[in-house]
C-alpha positions in Angstrom: 21.3 -40.7 116.8 20.0 -44.0 118.2 19.6 -44.9 121.8 19.8 -48.2 123.7 16.5 -48.5 125.5 16.4 -50.7 128.6 14.4 -51.0 131.8 15.0 -47.9 133.9 15.9 -49.9 137.0 19.7 -50.0 137.7 21.6 -53.1 137.0 24.6 -54.4 139.0 27.7 -52.8 137.5 30.4 -54.9 135.9 33.7 -54.6 137.8 35.7 -53.8 134.6 33.3 -51.3 133.2 35.5 -48.3 133.8 38.5 -49.9 132.1 36.3 -51.0 129.2 35.0 -47.4 128.6 38.1 -46.4 126.8 38.0 -49.5 124.7 34.3 -48.8 123.9 35.2 -45.3 122.6 37.9 -46.7 120.3 35.4 -49.3 119.0 32.9 -46.6 118.5 35.3 -44.8 116.1 35.4 -48.0 114.1 31.6 -48.2 114.2 31.7 -44.6 112.9 32.6 -46.0 109.5 29.3 -47.8 109.4 27.3 -44.8 110.7 28.9 -42.7 108.0 27.4 -44.7 105.2 25.2 -41.9 104.0 28.2 -39.6 103.7 30.1 -42.3 101.8 27.2 -42.5 99.3 27.4 -38.8 98.9 31.1 -39.0 98.4 30.7 -41.5 95.7 28.2 -39.2 93.9 30.7 -36.3 94.3 33.6 -38.4 93.0 31.6 -39.7 90.1 30.5 -36.2 89.1 26.9 -37.2 89.2 25.0 -34.8 87.0 22.0 -33.9 89.3 24.3 -33.2 92.2 26.7 -31.1 90.2 23.8 -29.0 88.9 22.5 -28.6 92.5 25.9 -27.4 93.7 26.4 -25.1 90.7 22.9 -23.6 90.8 23.0 -22.9 94.5 26.5 -21.4 94.3 25.6 -19.1 91.4 22.3 -18.0 92.9 23.6 -17.2 96.4 26.7 -15.5 94.8 24.6 -13.2 92.8 22.6 -12.3 95.9 25.7 -11.5 97.9 27.2 -9.4 95.1 24.0 -7.3 95.0 24.2 -6.7 98.8 27.8 -6.0 99.8 26.9 -5.3 103.5 25.7 -8.9 103.6 29.3 -10.1 103.1 30.4 -8.7 106.5 27.4 -10.2 108.3 28.1 -13.6 106.7 31.8 -13.4 107.6 31.1 -12.5 111.2 28.6 -15.4 111.5 30.9 -18.0 109.8 34.2 -17.1 111.4 33.3 -15.5 114.8 29.8 -16.3 116.0 29.6 -19.9 114.6 33.3 -20.4 113.7 35.1 -23.7 114.5 37.2 -22.1 117.3 34.1 -20.6 118.9 32.4 -24.0 118.9 35.5 -25.7 120.3 35.8 -23.1 123.0 32.1 -23.8 123.9 33.0 -27.5 124.3 36.1 -26.7 126.3 34.0 -24.6 128.8 31.5 -27.4 128.9 34.2 -29.9 129.7 35.4 -27.7 132.5 31.9 -27.5 133.9 31.6 -31.3 133.7 34.9 -31.7 135.6 33.6 -29.4 138.4 30.5 -31.6 138.5 32.8 -34.6 138.6 31.2 -36.1 135.5 34.6 -37.3 134.3 33.5 -39.8 131.7 31.0 -37.4 130.1 33.7 -34.8 130.0 36.0 -37.3 128.4 33.3 -38.2 125.9 32.7 -34.6 124.9 36.5 -33.8 124.6 37.3 -36.9 122.6 34.3 -36.6 120.2 35.2 -33.0 119.4 38.9 -33.8 118.9 38.0 -36.8 116.7 35.8 -34.5 114.6 38.6 -32.2 113.8 41.0 -35.1 112.9 38.5 -37.0 110.8 37.4 -33.9 108.9 41.1 -33.1 108.0 41.8 -36.7 106.9 38.7 -36.9 104.7 39.6 -33.5 103.1 43.1 -34.7 102.2 41.8 -38.0 100.9 39.1 -36.5 98.7 41.1 -33.4 97.6 38.1 -31.7 96.1 38.6 -28.2 94.7 36.7 -25.3 96.2 34.2 -23.3 94.0 35.8 -20.9 91.5 33.5 -17.9 91.2 34.0 -15.0 88.8 34.0 -12.3 91.5 34.8 -14.1 94.8 33.8 -12.3 98.0 35.8 -14.7 100.3 38.7 -17.1 100.2 39.5 -20.2 102.2 42.5 -22.5 102.1 42.6 -26.3 101.8 40.3 -28.6 100.1 36.5 -28.4 100.0 34.9 -31.8 101.0 33.6 -32.0 103.7 33.0 -28.5 105.1 35.0 -28.4 108.3 32.8 -25.5 109.6 29.7 -27.6 109.0 31.1 -30.7 110.6 32.4 -28.8 113.6 29.1 -27.1 114.1 27.2 -30.3 113.9 29.5 -32.2 116.2 29.8 -29.5 118.9 26.1 -28.5 118.9 25.1 -32.2 119.2 27.6 -32.8 122.0 26.4 -29.7 123.9 22.8 -30.7 123.5 23.3 -34.3 124.7 25.2 -33.0 127.7 22.9 -30.2 128.7 19.5 -31.7 128.1 19.2 -33.2 131.7 19.6 -29.7 133.3 17.2 -28.0 130.9 13.5 -27.9 132.1 11.4 -30.1 129.9 9.3 -27.1 128.7 12.4 -25.4 127.4 13.9 -28.3 125.6 12.3 -27.4 122.2 14.1 -24.1 122.5 17.3 -25.9 123.3 16.9 -28.1 120.2 16.3 -25.0 118.1 19.3 -23.2 119.6 21.4 -26.2 118.6 19.9 -26.3 115.1 20.3 -22.7 114.2 24.1 -22.6 114.2 24.3 -25.8 112.3 22.0 -24.6 109.5 23.4 -21.1 109.7 27.0 -22.0 109.2 26.2 -24.2 106.3 24.3 -21.4 104.6 27.2 -18.9 105.2 29.8 -21.3 103.7 27.8 -21.7 100.4 26.8 -18.0 100.3 30.4 -16.9 100.6 31.4 -19.2 97.8 33.9 -21.2 99.7 31.9 -24.5 99.7 29.5 -26.5 97.6 26.1 -27.5 99.0 27.3 -31.2 99.0 30.4 -30.2 101.0 28.1 -28.8 103.7 25.8 -31.8 103.7 28.8 -34.1 103.9 30.1 -32.2 106.9 26.7 -32.5 108.6 26.5 -36.3 107.9 30.0 -37.0 109.2 29.5 -35.0 112.3 26.2 -36.6 113.1 27.7 -40.1 112.4 30.6 -39.5 114.8 28.4 -38.2 117.6 26.0 -41.2 117.1 28.9 -43.7 117.3 30.5 -42.2 120.4 27.1 -41.7 122.1 26.5 -45.4 121.6 29.8 -46.2 123.3 28.8 -44.0 126.2 25.4 -45.6 126.6 26.9 -49.0 126.4 29.2 -48.1 129.3 26.3 -46.9 131.3 24.4 -50.1 130.8 27.5 -52.2 131.8 28.1 -50.0 134.8 24.5 -50.6 136.0 23.2 -47.1 135.3 19.8 -46.7 133.8 19.9 -46.0 130.0 17.1 -43.7 128.9 16.2 -42.5 125.4 18.8 -40.1 124.0 16.3 -37.3 124.1 16.9 -37.3 127.9 20.6 -36.6 127.4 23.5 -38.9 128.0 23.9 -38.4 131.7 20.4 -37.9 133.2 21.9 -37.6 136.7 23.3 -34.2 135.8 19.7 -32.9 136.4 20.1 -33.7 140.1 21.4 -31.0 142.5 24.8 -32.7 143.0 27.3 -34.7 140.8 26.4 -38.1 139.5 26.7 -40.8 142.2 28.1 -44.2 141.4 25.5 -47.0 141.4 25.3 -49.2 144.4 27.0 -52.6 143.9 
């Protein structure tokens, strides 16, 4: 996820910056199409039945399926992880609570960004699934079932989107020495849910990677829109590793810049 780097000194805000923020978010969704180019390339390979990718998908599915069949107790653990601990509704609830916290802090635009990015993720994932209409894996002794189409993995896309959103929101309030732990805490569910989907035999590896790429592209596009608003509003725009709203690290809610 890129960042717009500028001088840290505040700039005079543009009077129409608030009104333009919504427009920027809409334009970011269009820019999402460009950011999603790696996923588009993967989709082409999937649709063209590219041999190396098909072998990777099949070998990973068969290997993990044999392992799960040999350890029945593992199925329960995987199901709890994929549907409860890291499930889409758990992730969305996390973002809902985060949005409420931002509202209490009066960080309205950041709350709007988090809510819209998460909602857009669910909608885009559904639309792509319907457009691609890829069948899910058909294994000889299935241990789990899932409805709908396979590409991209909705669980993987939701995990990537929600964890990235949470990380970008919370980085300013996390002490710098603990930030590597925060990055790891965001990474574990993303990788973990991808593993569970393949291990349970309900997705191919390429479905999971496609979900990750789409989620990352969406967050990158909407984060660009948010940073552009900050620049136009006269707020300092720091590297994305500092979070999207550095002022959250202060004791009080973000203050508007002086005119």
